[in-house]
N, C-alpha and C positions, 0 to 999 in steps of 0.2 A: 446489430453487432453483438456477437457473443464474446464474453470476457472469461478467461480461464486463468486462475491463479495457480502458482506452484512455488516450491521452494521452502515451504513451511516445514516445521519439524521440532525436535527437542534440542535444546542448547543450554549450556551452563551459563550462569550469570557472568557477564564480562565477555562473552563470546560474540560471534557475528553470524548473521544470516543474510541472504539476499533473496528477496521475493521477486517473482516475475509474473507479469500479467500480460497474456497474449490475447490480442483481439482478432476476430475472424475476418475483419475487413479494415479498410483504411480508417484511421481514427484522427488524423491530424486536422480534420475539419471540425472536430468536436470542440466544444467550448472549454471544457475542463476535464482533466484526468486526475484521479486522486486515489489515495489509500485511506481506508478507514479501518477501525477495529472495534470489536465488541466482546465483552465479557458477559457470560450468562447472568441475567438479572440486572444488567446495566444497559443504558442506551448506547447505541453505536456512536463512536466519536471519530472526528476527523484526525488523521495523522499528518498527512501532507498532500498538497495538490498543486498541479501546474495549470495556470490559467492560459487563455488563448494567446495572451501577449507574452507567454513564457515566464511570467512572474511566478514565484514559488511561495506558498504559504505553508508553514510548518507549525505544528502544535508545540507549545512551550515544553511539554513533558518529554519530547523527543528531540528537541532542537539541539544541534551539536552532536547528536548520536546517529540519527537516521538521515538518509539523503534520498530524495526522489529524483529519478531521471527517466528519460524516454528515448527510445530509438524509433523514430517515426517510420523510416523505411521498412522496419521489421514489425511495425504495429505493436510495439512492446513497451510496457511501462515497468519500471523497476523500483524497488525499495531496498536500499542497502541499510542494514541494521547493524550498528556497531555498539559495543559495550552494552549489550542488552541486560535488562534488569528483570527481576521476578514480576514486577508490575507491568511488564510488556506482554505477559502471557494473555493471549486473546486469539480470536479468529480474525484474520486480516482479509479485508475485501478490497478489490479495486472497483472503481466506478468511473463512469464517464457521462458527459452530457451537460447541458446548461445548468440543470438542477440535480445532477448526479442521479438521473432516473434509471440508468442502466447499470446493473451490478453483476459481478461474478459470484461464484458459489462459495468462495472463501477458502482460506487455507489456515490450518491451526499452527500457532506458534506457542510452544511451551518452554518457559525458562525455569531452570531449576538452580538451586543453590549449590 
């Protein structure tokens, strides 16, 4: 399954973006679907993911501002980002699999003051 992210770009602090991750095949049988982000020189960190039982886990840093959702018939995962902050600047990746072994190529999000 190939994953392709889109929707990244430049946004001012306090603004919003919606990231999209499209899969090339059915993904609803996968164990977990999630969003991660990485800043150069730092480790990749989990942003939010949906487990097979549809439970959602979200990082404290974005809780209350970011929301993950999925449209399984469209094989699509979303990340709605509201009230973005400069610290949210990163490359955002979607991933799927029991151990998130399958990754997209990433999309850059840049937040400016």
